[in-house]
C-alpha positions in Angstrom: 14.9 -14.7 -33.1 11.6 -16.0 -34.4 10.0 -15.5 -31.0 11.0 -11.8 -30.9 7.9 -10.3 -32.6 5.6 -12.1 -30.2 7.7 -11.3 -27.1 6.7 -7.6 -26.9 2.9 -8.1 -27.1 3.3 -10.9 -24.5 5.3 -8.7 -22.2 2.7 -5.9 -22.6 -0.1 -8.2 -21.8 1.6 -9.4 -18.6 2.2 -5.9 -17.5 -1.3 -4.7 -18.2 -2.9 -7.7 -16.5 -0.8 -7.6 -13.4 -1.3 -3.8 -13.0 -5.0 -4.3 -13.4 -5.0 -6.9 -10.7 -3.1 -4.5 -8.4 -5.6 -1.7 -9.1 -8.5 -4.1 -8.3 -7.0 -5.0 -5.0 -6.4 -1.4 -4.0 -10.0 -0.6 -5.2 -11.2 -3.1 -2.7 -9.7 -1.1 0.2 -11.3 2.1 -1.0 -14.8 0.9 -1.9 -15.9 0.8 1.8 -14.9 4.4 2.6 -18.2 6.1 1.5 -20.3 3.9 3.7 -18.2 3.9 6.8 -20.3 6.6 8.5 -23.4 4.7 7.6 -22.3 1.2 8.8 -23.7 1.5 12.3 -27.2 2.0 10.8 -26.7 -0.5 8.0 -25.5 -3.2 10.3 -27.4 -2.3 13.4 -24.2 -2.1 15.5 -22.3 0.5 17.5 -19.8 2.6 15.6 -17.0 1.2 17.8 -17.8 -2.2 16.5 -18.4 -1.4 12.8 -14.9 0.1 12.8 -13.7 -3.5 12.7 -14.9 -3.7 9.1 -11.8 -1.5 8.3 -9.5 -2.9 11.0 -10.1 -6.5 10.0 -8.9 -5.8 6.5 -5.8 -4.0 7.8 -4.8 -6.9 10.1 -5.5 -9.6 7.6 -3.4 -7.8 4.9 -0.5 -7.3 7.3 -0.4 -11.0 8.2 -1.1 -12.3 4.7 1.3 -10.2 2.6 4.6 -11.6 3.8 3.2 -15.1 4.2 1.8 -15.1 0.7 5.1 -13.7 -0.6 7.1 -16.5 0.9 4.6 -19.1 -0.4 4.9 -17.6 -3.8 8.7 -18.0 -3.8 8.3 -21.6 -2.7 5.3 -22.9 -4.7 4.7 -20.4 -7.5 3.9 -16.7 -7.6 1.1 -17.0 -10.2 -0.5 -19.8 -8.1 -0.5 -17.6 -5.0 -1.7 -14.6 -7.0 -4.7 -16.7 -8.2 -5.4 -17.9 -4.7 -5.3 -14.3 -3.5 -7.8 -13.4 -6.2 -10.1 -16.1 -5.0 -9.9 -14.7 -1.5 -10.9 -11.3 -2.8 -13.9 -12.7 -4.6 -15.1 -14.8 -1.7 -14.7 -12.0 0.8 -16.5 -9.6 -1.6 -19.4 -12.0 -2.0 -19.7 -12.5 1.8 -19.8 -8.7 2.3 -22.4 -8.3 -0.5 -24.7 -10.8 1.2 -24.1 -9.5 4.7 -26.8 -7.6 6.7 -25.1 -7.9 10.1 -21.7 -7.1 11.6 -20.0 -10.6 11.9 -20.3 -11.7 8.2 -19.1 -8.2 7.2 -16.0 -8.5 9.4 -15.3 -12.0 8.1 -15.7 -10.8 4.5 -13.5 -7.8 4.9 -10.8 -10.0 6.5 -11.0 -12.4 3.5 -10.6 -9.4 1.2 -7.5 -8.3 3.2 -5.9 -11.7 2.4 -5.7 -10.6 -1.2 -3.3 -7.8 -0.4 -0.3 -9.8 -1.5 -1.2 -9.4 -5.2 0.9 -6.3 -5.7 4.3 -7.7 -4.4 3.5 -11.0 -6.2 2.9 -9.1 -9.4 6.2 -7.2 -9.1 8.0 -10.5 -8.5 6.4 -12.2 -11.5 7.5 -9.2 -13.6 11.1 -9.8 -12.5 11.0 -13.4 -13.6 9.2 -12.9 -16.9 10.0 -9.5 -18.4 13.1 -8.5 -20.4 15.5 -6.3 -18.4 14.7 -3.2 -20.5 11.0 -3.4 -19.6 11.4 -4.3 -15.9 11.9 -0.8 -14.4 8.8 0.9 -15.9 6.6 -2.2 -15.4 7.5 -2.6 -11.7 7.0 1.2 -11.2 3.5 0.9 -12.6 2.7 -2.2 -10.6 4.0 -0.6 -7.4 2.0 2.6 -8.0 -1.2 0.6 -8.7 -1.8 0.7 -4.9 -2.2 4.5 -5.1 -3.8 4.5 -8.5 -6.6 2.2 -7.4 -7.2 4.2 -4.2 -7.5 7.5 -6.0 -9.7 6.2 -8.8 -11.8 4.0 -6.5 -13.1 6.8 -4.2 -15.3 8.6 -6.8 -16.4 5.3 -8.3 -17.4 4.1 -4.8 -19.2 7.3 -4.0 -21.1 7.2 -7.2 -22.2 3.6 -6.6 -23.1 4.3 -2.9 -25.2 7.4 -3.9 -27.2 5.7 -6.6 -27.5 2.0 -5.6 -27.7 -0.3 -2.6 -24.4 -0.5 -0.6 -24.3 -4.2 -1.4 -23.5 -3.3 -5.1 -20.1 -2.0 -3.9 -19.1 -5.5 -3.0 -20.7 -7.2 -6.0 -18.6 -4.8 -8.1 -15.5 -5.8 -6.2 -16.3 -9.5 -6.7 -16.9 -9.0 -10.5 -13.6 -7.1 -10.9 -11.8 -9.8 -9.0 -13.3 -12.5 -11.3 -12.1 -10.5 -14.4 -8.6 -10.2 -12.9 -8.4 -13.9 -12.2 -9.6 -14.7 -15.7 -7.0 -12.4 -17.3 -4.2 -13.7 -15.1 -5.1 -17.3 -16.0 -4.9 -16.5 -19.7 -2.0 -14.1 -20.0 0.4 -14.6 -17.0 2.7 -17.6 -17.1 3.9 -19.4 -14.0 7.4 -18.5 -13.0 10.0 -21.2 -12.9 12.0 -19.4 -10.2 11.3 -21.1 -6.9 13.1 -21.8 -3.6 11.2 -25.0 -2.6 11.9 -26.1 0.9 9.7 -26.2 4.0 7.3 -23.5 5.1 8.2 -21.9 8.4 4.9 -22.3 10.2 6.2 -21.3 13.6 7.8 -18.1 12.1 4.5 -17.3 10.3 2.5 -17.7 13.6 5.0 -15.6 15.5 5.1 -12.8 12.9 1.3 -12.8 12.7 0.9 -12.5 16.5 3.5 -9.7 16.7 2.0 -7.7 13.8 -1.6 -8.1 15.0 -0.6 -6.8 18.4 1.3 -3.8 16.9 -1.3 -2.8 14.3 -4.2 -3.4 16.7 -2.5 -1.0 19.2 -1.9 1.6 16.5 -5.3 1.4 14.9 -7.4 1.2 18.0 -5.3 3.1 20.4 -7.3 6.3 20.0 -10.6 4.5 20.8 -9.2 2.6 23.8 -6.9 5.5 25.0 -3.2 5.7 24.3 -2.4 5.3 28.0 -4.9 2.4 28.6 -3.7 -0.9 29.8 -4.9 -2.6 26.7 -3.0 -0.3 24.3 0.2 -0.3 26.3 -0.1 -4.1 26.8 -0.4 -4.7 23.1 2.6 -2.5 22.3 4.7 -4.4 24.9 3.4 -7.7 23.6 4.4 -6.7 20.1 7.9 -5.8 21.1 8.4 -9.1 23.1 6.9 -11.3 20.4 8.7 -9.7 17.5 12.1 -9.9 19.3 11.5 -13.6 20.1 10.4 -14.1 16.5 13.5 -12.5 15.2 15.7 -14.6 17.4 13.9 -17.7 16.1 14.2 -16.7 12.5 17.9 -16.2 12.8 18.3 -19.8 14.1 16.1 -21.7 11.7 17.4 -23.2 8.5 14.5 -22.0 6.2 13.0 -18.9 7.8 9.8 -17.2 6.7 11.8 -13.9 6.4 15.6 -14.1 5.8 16.6 -11.5 8.3 20.2 -11.6 7.2 19.1 -10.5 3.7 16.7 -8.0 5.2 19.5 -6.5 7.2 21.6 -5.7 4.1 22.0 -2.0 4.1 20.1 -1.4 0.8 17.1 -3.5 1.9 17.0 -2.3 5.5 17.2 1.4 4.6 14.7 1.1 1.8 12.2 -0.5 4.2 12.7 2.2 6.8 12.2 4.9 4.1 9.1 3.0 3.0 7.5 3.4 6.4 7.9 7.2 6.1 6.7 7.2 2.5 3.6 5.2 3.5 2.9 7.7 6.3 3.3 10.7 4.0 1.1 9.2 1.3 -1.8 8.5 3.6 -1.8 11.9 5.2 -3.2 13.3 2.0 -6.1 10.8 1.9 -7.0 11.8 5.5 -7.0 15.6 5.1 -8.1 16.5 1.6 -11.5 14.7 1.6 -12.4 16.0 5.0 -11.6 19.6 4.1 -13.6 19.3 0.9 -16.7 17.9 2.7 -16.7 20.1 5.9 -19.5 22.8 5.8 -18.5 26.0 4.1 -19.8 27.9 7.1 -16.7 26.7 9.1 -14.7 29.2 7.0 -12.3 26.6 5.7 -14.5 23.7 4.6 -15.8 23.7 1.0 -19.1 21.9 1.6 -18.7 19.4 -1.2 -20.1 15.9 -1.5 -18.2 12.6 -1.1 -18.5 12.2 -4.9 -17.0 15.6 -5.5 -14.2 14.9 -3.1 -13.5 11.7 -4.9 -13.4 13.4 -8.3 -10.9 15.9 -6.9 -8.6 13.1 -5.8 -9.0 11.0 -9.0 -6.5 13.0 -11.1 -3.7 12.1 -8.6 -4.2 8.4 -9.6 -3.7 9.3 -13.3 -0.6 11.3 -12.4 0.8 8.3 -10.5 0.3 6.2 -13.6 1.9 8.8 -15.9 4.9 9.2 -13.6 5.7 5.5 -13.6 7.7 5.5 -16.8 9.4 8.8 -15.8 10.4 7.2 -12.5 11.8 4.3 -14.4 13.8 6.5 -16.7 15.3 8.5 -13.8 16.2 5.2 -12.1 17.9 3.9 -15.2 19.9 7.1 -15.6 20.7 8.0 -12.0 19.7 4.9 -10.0 16.5 4.3 -7.9 18.0 5.9 -4.8 18.0 9.2 -6.6 14.4 8.6 -7.8 13.3 7.8 -4.2 14.8 11.0 -2.9 13.3 13.1 -5.7 9.9 11.6 -5.0 10.1 12.4 -1.3 11.0 16.0 -2.0 8.0 16.3 -4.4 5.7 14.9 -1.8 7.0 17.3 0.9 6.6 20.2 -1.6 3.0 19.1 -2.2 2.2 19.3 1.5 3.9 22.6 1.8 1.6 23.9 -1.1 -1.5 22.5 0.7 -0.7 24.5 3.9 -1.0 27.8 2.0 -3.5 26.7 -0.8 -6.6 25.2 0.8 -9.5 27.6 -0.1 -10.5 26.5 -3.6 -11.3 23.2 -5.3 -8.5 23.7 -7.8 -6.0 24.1 -4.9 -6.8 20.5 -3.8 -6.6 19.2 -7.4 -3.2 20.8 -7.8 -1.9 19.6 -4.4 -3.2 16.0 -4.9 -1.5 15.8 -8.3 1.8 17.1 -7.0 1.7 14.6 -4.1 0.6 11.9 -6.5 3.6 12.6 -8.8 5.9 12.2 -5.8 4.2 9.0 -4.7 4.6 7.7 -8.3 8.4 8.4 -8.1 8.8 6.8 -4.6 6.7 3.8 -5.2 8.4 3.2 -8.6 11.8 3.2 -7.0 11.4 0.9 -4.1 10.9 -2.4 -5.9 14.0 -1.6 -8.0 16.0 -1.0 -4.8 14.7 -4.2 -3.2 15.2 -6.4 -6.3 18.7 -5.0 -6.8 19.7 -6.5 -3.4 18.0 -9.9 -3.1 18.3 -13.1 -5.1 15.5 -13.8 -7.6 14.4 -16.7 -5.5 13.5 -14.4 -2.6 11.9 -11.6 -4.6 8.3 -12.1 -3.6 9.1 -12.4 0.1 11.3 -9.3 0.0 8.8 -7.2 -1.9 6.0 -8.4 0.4 8.0 -7.2 3.4 8.5 -3.8 1.7 4.7 -3.6 1.1 4.1 -4.4 4.8 6.5 -1.5 5.8 4.4 0.9 3.8 1.2 -0.5 5.4 2.7 0.2 8.9 3.4 3.7 7.7 -0.2 4.3 6.6 -1.6 2.8 9.8 0.6 5.1 11.8 -0.5 8.1 9.8 -4.1 7.3 10.5 -3.4 7.0 14.2 -1.3 10.2 14.6 -3.6 12.3 12.4 -6.5 11.1 14.4 -4.8 12.3 17.6 -3.9 15.7 16.2 -7.4 16.3 14.8 -9.1 15.2 18.0 -6.9 17.6 20.0 -7.2 20.7 17.7 -10.9 21.3 17.3 -13.4 24.1 16.9 -17.0 24.4 17.9 -19.6 24.3 15.1 -23.2 24.4 16.2 -22.5 22.5 19.3 -20.3 19.9 17.6 -16.5 19.6 17.8 -15.0 19.6 14.4 -11.3 19.4 13.5 -9.9 23.0 13.2 -8.1 24.6 10.3 -4.9 24.6 12.4 -5.4 20.9 13.1 -5.5 20.1 9.4 -2.4 22.3 8.8 -0.6 20.4 11.6 -1.4 17.1 9.9 -0.1 18.5 6.6 3.0 19.6 8.3 3.5 16.2 9.8 3.0 14.7 6.3 5.7 17.0 4.9 8.0 16.1 7.8 7.5 12.4 7.0 8.4 12.9 3.4 11.5 14.8 4.4 12.4 12.0 6.8 12.1 9.5 3.9 14.5 11.8 1.9 17.0 11.8 4.8 16.7 8.0 5.4 17.1 7.3 1.7 20.3 9.2 1.6 21.9 6.3 3.5 21.1 3.8 0.8 24.4 2.7 -0.7 25.6 4.6 -3.7 24.8 2.8 -7.0 26.1 2.4 -10.4 23.9 1.7 -13.4 25.1 -1.3 -15.4 24.0 -0.7 -19.0 20.4 -1.5 -19.5 20.2 -3.8 -16.5 18.7 -3.0 -13.2 20.7 -0.8 -10.9 23.3 -2.6 -8.8 24.3 -1.5 -5.4 28.0 -1.3 -4.8 29.7 -3.4 -2.1 29.8 -7.2 -1.5 26.8 -7.3 0.9 24.5 -5.6 -1.6 25.7 -7.0 -4.9 23.2 -9.9 -5.0 21.4 -10.8 -8.2 19.9 -8.1 -10.3 16.7 -8.4 -12.2 16.4 -11.7 -14.0 16.0 -11.6 -17.8 13.2 -13.6 -19.2 
C-alpha cells in the first residue's frame, strides 16, 4: 500500500509522455503539407517525382508498423519505441539538410519508420497502467494520430510562411529528441514479451505485398487506373499476400498470427477500421481545399493555408476532449457501442458539411463534429483489439489495426482524387474541382462512416466485467483482457 500514492503520478506521467510521442509522430506526417506545392521548385524536380516525398513515408510506415509491433512483443516495446524515435530524428535531420530530391525521399522514408510509436504506446499502457486508467489512456493515445494532424497543420503553415522550409524538419527533429528524452525518463520497459524467433520471410512477404498494394492505390491516378503498371501491382499484391497468408498459417512463429487475427472481434474491428480511416481522411482532403480556393469560384473562401489550418485545429482539441468520454461510454456500454456511436457522429458531420460550406464557422463546426466522432471511434478500437488478444501479442495486434486505418486513409486519397479530377469547373482557363465534386467526396465520406457503423454491428456482443476492460462473449473471443500493472 505504501506505493499507492506514487502510482497515480507515475501512471499520469506514462500517459502524458506516450500521448506526446504519438502527437509528435503524427505532426511529422503533417509538417510537409504546406510545402508540397513548392517542392518541385525547392528540389528542382518534376512534381511527379517530388510526390514521392509523401509516398515514401506512406510505404515505409505501412511496412514498419506491423514489423515494429512484432519486434516490440518479442524484445521490448519501450526499446522499439525508442528506436522508432531515433528513426524520426535521423529522417528529420536528413530532410532538414536536403536540397535535392533523393535525400528528401530517404529522409521521409526514415520518418515513416517511426509510425509504430502509437500502437507501441497503446501496448505499453496495457502492460503498465491499472485497469481503471487503461480505457481513457488508450483512447487518448489512439486519438493522438488525429490530434497531431489537426494541430500540426497551422503550426506547419506558420513556420513555412515565416521561415525557411528546412525549419519544418529541424522542428520535427527537436520534438523527436524531446519525446525520446521523456520516454527514457518516465516510461518503464514492459516485462510482457513473447520471445522466440523473428519471422524474416513473413516480414519480407508482407512488405512486398503492402508496397505493391499501396503503391497502386497512391500512384494509380498518376499512372492511370487502367495502366499495365497499376493493374500489375494490384495483381501482384493479391498473389503475394495470398502466398504470405498461406506461409504464415504454416510457420510456428509467424509475424502475424492470422488465427488470432481471424477471431471475429479482431477481424470485424480491423474491417471497420479501414472504413473509419477512409472517413477520417476525407475531411482532411476537402475542407482545406474549399477554404483556400478563390472566392470568385462561388464556393471557395479564398483563405490562406495558415487560416485553413487554424480552422482545422479545434478538431484536434475536440478529439482530445472526447477521449475520456469515449472511455466512459466503453466502460458503461462496451467499446462496440462506442465505435458505432462515433461512426454515426462522423456521418452526421459530413452530412452537415454538404449543406453548410459557405462560411468559415461552418467548417469549424463540421470539423469539430467529425473530430468528436473520430475521437470516439479511435478510442474504441484499441479496447476491442486488446479485449480479444493475449497481452503477449498486443503490440502486433494494435499495429495491424493501425495499418488497416492507414489503408483506409490511402484509399480515401485515391478515390477523392478520382472524383475531384472528374468533376471540375473552368476558372480562368484552369480546371478546378467543382462544388459538386467536393459534395460527392463528402457524401462518400459519410457513406464510409455508415459502412463502419454497419460493419461494427457484427462485432460480438459484449459484457462489461466490473472495472476491467470489456470482454467479448464466446470462447474464441474470450482471450486475456487488459493486464493490470
